[in-house]
C-alpha positions in Angstrom: 32.6 165.8 -169.2 29.3 164.7 -167.9 26.9 167.0 -166.3 27.5 165.4 -162.8 31.3 165.5 -163.4 31.1 169.2 -164.3 29.1 169.9 -161.0 31.6 168.1 -159.0 34.4 170.0 -160.8 32.7 173.3 -159.9 32.4 172.3 -156.2 36.0 171.5 -156.1 36.9 174.7 -157.7 34.8 176.7 -155.4 36.3 175.0 -152.3 39.8 175.5 -153.5 39.2 179.2 -154.4 37.8 179.9 -150.9 40.6 177.8 -149.4 43.1 180.4 -150.9 41.2 183.4 -150.0 40.5 182.3 -146.4 44.0 181.1 -146.0 44.8 184.7 -146.2 41.9 186.3 -144.5 41.6 183.8 -141.5 45.3 184.0 -140.9 44.9 187.8 -141.0 42.0 187.7 -138.5 44.0 185.2 -136.2 47.0 187.6 -135.9 45.3 190.9 -136.4 44.8 191.9 -132.8 48.3 190.7 -131.9 49.9 192.6 -134.7 47.8 195.7 -133.9 48.9 195.5 -130.2 52.4 195.8 -131.4 51.4 198.8 -133.5 49.5 200.9 -130.9 52.7 202.6 -129.7 52.9 204.3 -133.2 50.6 206.6 -135.0 48.2 203.7 -135.7 45.3 203.5 -133.2 43.1 200.7 -134.6 41.5 197.8 -132.8 41.4 194.3 -134.4 38.2 193.6 -132.5 36.5 196.7 -133.5 37.5 196.1 -137.1 36.0 192.6 -137.0 32.9 194.0 -135.4 32.6 196.6 -138.2 33.2 193.8 -140.8 30.5 191.5 -139.4 28.1 194.4 -138.8 28.2 195.7 -142.4 28.1 192.1 -143.7 24.9 191.5 -141.8 23.2 194.6 -143.2 24.6 193.9 -146.6 22.9 190.6 -146.8 19.6 192.5 -147.3 20.8 193.6 -150.7 23.2 190.9 -151.7 20.8 188.4 -153.4 19.8 191.4 -155.6 23.4 192.3 -156.4 24.2 188.6 -157.2 21.1 188.6 -159.5 22.4 191.5 -161.4 26.0 190.4 -161.7 25.8 186.8 -161.6 27.3 184.4 -158.8 30.7 183.9 -160.7 31.5 187.5 -161.2 30.2 188.4 -157.8 32.7 186.1 -156.2 35.6 187.5 -158.3 34.8 191.1 -157.3 34.5 190.1 -153.7 37.8 188.5 -153.8 39.5 191.6 -154.9 38.1 193.5 -151.9 39.3 190.6 -149.5 42.8 191.1 -151.1 42.7 194.9 -150.5 41.7 194.5 -146.8 44.7 192.2 -146.3 47.1 194.5 -148.1 46.2 197.4 -145.7 48.2 195.6 -143.0 51.4 196.0 -145.2 51.6 199.6 -144.2 48.6 200.1 -141.9 46.9 203.5 -141.3 43.8 203.9 -139.0 41.6 205.4 -141.7 42.4 202.8 -144.4 42.1 200.1 -142.0 38.6 201.0 -140.9 37.5 201.9 -144.5 38.7 198.5 -145.7 36.7 196.9 -143.0 33.5 198.5 -144.2 34.3 197.5 -147.8 35.1 193.9 -147.0 31.8 193.6 -145.1 29.9 194.5 -148.2 32.1 192.1 -150.3 31.7 189.1 -147.8 28.0 189.4 -148.0 28.1 189.2 -151.7 30.7 186.3 -151.7 28.7 184.1 -149.4 25.5 184.6 -151.0 27.0 183.8 -154.4 28.8 180.8 -152.8 25.4 179.4 -151.5 23.9 179.9 -154.9 26.7 178.1 -156.6 26.7 175.3 -154.3 23.1 174.7 -154.5 23.1 175.1 -158.5 25.6 172.4 -158.6 23.8 170.0 -156.1 20.5 168.1 -155.9 18.8 166.4 -153.2 21.1 163.3 -153.2 24.5 165.2 -153.4 23.9 168.3 -151.3 25.3 166.6 -148.2 28.3 165.3 -150.0 29.0 168.6 -151.7 28.6 170.6 -148.6 31.3 168.4 -147.0 33.7 168.7 -149.9 33.4 172.4 -149.9 33.7 172.7 -146.2 36.7 170.4 -145.9 38.5 172.3 -148.8 37.7 175.6 -147.3 39.2 174.6 -143.9 42.5 173.7 -145.3 42.9 177.5 -145.3 43.5 177.3 -141.6 46.3 174.8 -142.0 48.5 176.5 -144.5 48.5 180.2 -143.3 48.9 179.2 -139.8 51.7 176.8 -140.4 53.7 179.7 -141.9 53.0 181.9 -138.9 54.0 179.2 -136.5 57.3 178.8 -138.1 58.0 182.4 -138.9 57.1 183.7 -135.4 58.5 180.9 -133.4 60.5 182.3 -130.4 59.4 185.9 -131.0 57.7 187.9 -128.3 57.5 191.1 -130.5 56.4 191.3 -134.2 58.6 193.6 -136.1 57.8 195.8 -139.1 59.7 193.5 -141.4 58.0 190.4 -140.0 54.6 192.1 -140.4 55.3 193.2 -144.0 56.5 189.8 -145.2 53.5 187.9 -143.8 51.0 190.3 -145.2 52.5 190.6 -148.7 52.5 186.8 -148.8 48.8 186.6 -147.7 47.7 189.1 -150.2 49.2 187.3 -153.1 47.5 184.0 -151.8 44.1 185.9 -151.7 44.5 187.0 -155.3 45.3 183.6 -156.5 42.0 182.3 -155.0 40.3 185.2 -156.7 41.6 184.2 -160.1 40.5 180.6 -159.7 36.9 181.6 -159.7 37.2 182.1 -163.4 37.5 178.2 -163.8 33.9 177.7 -162.6 31.9 176.4 -165.5 28.4 177.7 -166.1 25.4 175.2 -165.8 23.1 174.5 -168.6 19.6 176.1 -168.1 17.5 173.2 -167.4 14.6 175.1 -166.0 11.3 173.7 -167.1 8.6 176.1 -168.5 6.4 177.5 -165.9 9.2 177.8 -163.3 9.1 181.6 -163.6 9.1 182.1 -159.8 12.0 179.9 -158.9 15.4 181.2 -158.0 17.0 179.8 -161.2 14.7 182.4 -163.1 15.7 185.1 -160.6 19.5 184.4 -161.1 19.2 183.4 -164.7 21.2 185.2 -167.4 19.7 188.1 -169.3 21.1 191.0 -171.3 18.0 193.2 -170.4 18.7 195.7 -167.8 15.0 195.9 -167.0 14.8 192.1 -166.5 17.9 192.2 -164.2 16.3 194.9 -162.1 13.2 192.7 -162.0 15.2 189.8 -160.7 16.9 192.0 -158.2 13.7 193.1 -156.8 12.2 189.6 -156.7 15.3 188.4 -154.9 14.9 191.1 -152.3 11.3 190.3 -151.8 12.1 186.6 -151.5 14.7 187.3 -148.9 12.1 189.2 -146.9 9.6 186.5 -147.2 11.8 183.6 -146.2 13.1 185.6 -143.1 9.8 185.1 -141.4 9.1 181.3 -142.2 9.0 179.1 -139.2 12.0 176.9 -140.3 14.1 180.0 -141.1 13.4 181.6 -137.7 14.3 178.4 -135.9 17.5 177.7 -137.8 18.3 181.5 -137.1 19.0 180.4 -133.4 21.5 177.8 -134.6 23.0 180.2 -137.1 23.4 182.8 -134.2 25.4 180.2 -132.4 27.8 179.7 -135.3 28.4 183.4 -135.5 29.4 183.6 -131.8 31.7 180.5 -132.1 33.2 182.0 -135.3 34.3 185.2 -133.4 35.7 183.1 -130.5 37.9 180.6 -132.5 38.9 183.1 -135.3 39.7 186.0 -133.1 39.5 185.7 -129.5 40.9 182.4 -128.6 44.2 183.1 -130.6 44.5 186.4 -128.7 44.0 184.5 -125.3 46.8 182.2 -126.2 49.1 184.9 -127.3 48.4 186.8 -124.2 49.3 184.0 -121.7 53.1 184.8 -120.4 53.3 181.4 -118.9 53.6 180.0 -122.4 56.9 181.7 -122.5 58.7 182.6 -125.9 56.3 180.2 -127.7 53.1 182.3 -127.0 53.1 184.1 -130.4 54.0 181.1 -132.4 51.2 179.1 -130.6 48.7 181.4 -132.2 49.6 179.8 -135.5 49.7 176.3 -134.1 46.1 176.8 -132.5 44.9 177.8 -136.0 46.3 174.6 -137.4 44.6 172.5 -134.8 41.2 174.3 -135.5 41.7 173.6 -139.2 42.4 169.9 -138.6 39.2 169.7 -136.6 37.3 171.6 -139.3 38.7 169.3 -142.1 38.1 166.0 -140.1 34.6 167.1 -139.4 33.9 168.1 -143.0 35.3 164.8 -144.3 33.5 162.5 -142.0 30.1 164.2 -141.9 30.1 165.6 -145.4 31.8 163.0 -147.5 30.5 160.0 -145.7 26.9 161.4 -145.1 25.5 158.9 -147.6 26.2 156.1 -145.1 24.3 157.9 -142.2 20.7 156.7 -141.9 19.6 159.0 -139.0 19.9 162.4 -140.7 21.7 165.5 -139.4 20.6 165.5 -135.7 23.3 163.2 -134.4 26.0 165.2 -136.1 24.7 168.4 -134.4 24.3 166.8 -131.1 28.1 165.7 -131.4 29.1 169.2 -132.3 27.4 170.7 -129.2 29.1 168.1 -126.9 32.4 168.6 -128.3 32.1 172.4 -127.9 30.9 172.0 -124.3 34.0 170.0 -123.4 36.1 172.5 -125.1 34.5 175.4 -123.2 34.9 173.7 -119.9 38.6 173.0 -120.6 39.2 176.6 -121.7 37.5 177.9 -118.6 40.0 175.8 -116.5 43.1 176.4 -118.6 42.9 180.1 -119.6 43.2 183.3 -117.4 39.9 185.2 -117.3 41.5 188.4 -118.4 43.3 186.8 -121.4 40.9 188.4 -124.1 41.5 191.9 -122.9 45.1 191.7 -121.7 47.5 194.3 -122.4 50.5 194.2 -124.8 52.6 192.9 -122.0 50.2 190.0 -121.7 48.8 188.4 -118.4 50.5 186.5 -115.5 47.2 185.4 -114.0 46.3 181.7 -113.7 43.0 180.1 -114.0 42.1 176.9 -112.1 45.3 175.1 -113.5 48.6 176.0 -114.7 48.2 177.1 -118.4 48.9 174.0 -120.4 49.9 174.2 -124.2 48.7 170.7 -124.7 45.2 171.4 -123.4 45.1 174.7 -125.3 45.9 172.9 -128.6 43.3 170.1 -127.7 40.6 172.8 -127.3 41.6 174.4 -130.7 41.0 171.0 -132.3 37.6 170.5 -130.4 36.5 174.1 -131.4 37.1 173.3 -135.1 35.6 169.8 -135.0 32.5 171.1 -133.3 32.2 174.1 -135.7 32.4 171.9 -138.7 29.5 169.7 -137.3 27.2 172.6 -137.2 28.2 174.4 -140.5 28.2 171.3 -142.6 24.7 170.4 -141.3 23.4 174.0 -141.8 24.6 174.1 -145.3 23.1 170.9 -146.1 19.7 171.6 -144.5 19.6 175.1 -146.2 20.3 173.6 -149.6 17.7 170.9 -149.1 14.9 173.1 -147.8 15.4 176.0 -150.2 16.9 174.4 -153.3 15.0 176.9 -155.5 15.5 180.0 -153.2 19.3 179.3 -152.5 20.6 182.9 -152.8 18.0 184.5 -150.4 18.3 181.6 -148.0 22.0 181.7 -147.8 21.9 185.5 -147.5 19.7 185.2 -144.5 22.1 182.6 -143.0 24.9 185.0 -143.4 23.0 187.9 -142.1 22.1 186.3 -138.8 25.6 184.6 -138.4 27.3 188.0 -139.2 25.3 190.2 -137.0 26.0 187.8 -134.1 29.7 187.7 -134.9 29.7 191.6 -134.9 28.1 191.7 -131.5 30.4 189.1 -130.2 33.5 191.0 -131.5 32.2 194.1 -129.9 31.7 192.7 -126.4 35.1 190.9 -126.7 36.6 194.2 -126.0 35.2 194.3 -122.6 33.9 190.9 -121.4 36.2 188.5 -119.4 36.6 185.0 -120.8 34.0 183.3 -118.3 31.1 185.6 -119.6 31.9 185.0 -123.2 32.0 181.3 -122.6 28.7 181.4 -120.7 26.9 183.2 -123.6 28.1 180.6 -126.0 26.9 177.8 -123.8 23.3 179.3 -123.5 22.9 180.1 -127.2 24.4 176.8 -128.3 22.0 174.9 -126.2 18.9 176.5 -127.5 20.4 176.6 -131.2 20.7 172.7 -130.9 17.1 172.3 -130.0 15.8 174.4 -132.7 17.9 172.7 -135.2 16.4 169.4 -134.1 12.9 170.9 -134.6 13.6 171.8 -138.2 15.4 168.4 -139.0 12.4 166.4 -137.7 10.2 168.5 -140.0 12.5 167.8 -143.0 12.5 164.1 -142.2 8.6 164.0 -142.1 8.6 165.9 -145.5 10.9 163.3 -147.1 8.9 160.5 -145.6 5.7 162.0 -147.2 7.5 162.0 -150.6 8.6 158.5 -150.1 12.3 159.4 -150.1 15.1 157.7 -148.2 16.2 159.8 -145.2 19.6 158.9 -145.6 19.8 160.8 -148.8 19.9 164.1 -147.1 
């Protein structure tokens, strides 16, 4: 197999592995609060929102050390270990206890930081200036198939059910744990790249993340990776992109946890309210896959760069937020187990709710594919620290959003996303214009990014 073929194979395996792991984890996140609501009349007293807040809070803090851990262990084995912890978190729901639930939340936060840092490094190692856009799209589209498969099962298994029994819960979470373990094993298929570093590239990330049997050299690489993360955090481009990244963290919280809970709480949806959570996840996944395919795989045909894609993303999200505001009761995110009988500005419509799910996924893919692409382009030699910063900002904002989701009415959550999304779009435009100018100075074709 040629070098380019090997790199494409690695990207596909990376995407498929993440697809299996996040088929399990995102389905778990989508139904966690609904399942927990049905458990809270037992000895279990956890909160899905609080768990997610812990996960993303720990994830954000762990990104300070994740480049160093990846430097010591290596990206492939880092992803394998992280996948095991994802599986353990999901397995907790088979027979949940409060202490195990929150302990697993802390552990998966650390694992997630390592997983996404290693993923960014693997994506960049197997890409170049001309293929980063394509590879980002392939990875993102494969990853988002995770929203289809898990939620299809939930939709059919829970159709017509207003209460989730112990048997239903165990069956779902045993299946999700096995799926997560399958994705973890697939990481072993990723093939290592030849060391093509030229002499004198001693300060590059390839050197930082290179293989060495010397414990001293590994420690030096870990320290260098940590220092590089701190340095990159205060560059102009990274500070500007952090606003855009913050927005993706807020949206991640909303579509992966809050919106499904809102749908499941609307009593006017009748006996379908619980199965609609799974259907909503499917429509989000369709939007994500469509966006990844169009704006990633077809990026070579674009001659105007990333800004039009991000502009489309924010417009699509604003339309979704407007429709959700009109369709969903204000108290839906914090409704009790009995649900809510309130009505917003229209009679709740299942069709509008599913359309909004699709728009949330499509808009999210616009932002994430372009962020992955621009990070891989700007920081091709510092990929692990750059992607660690990306996940740090995204995760801390997701943690904050999960925390306030316990208390804020729907209208305030939507307003926060509108404001941060507006400013995040402007800051992304600023960085992209700078990237275009740099390419022009090098005489490269702008469409290549």
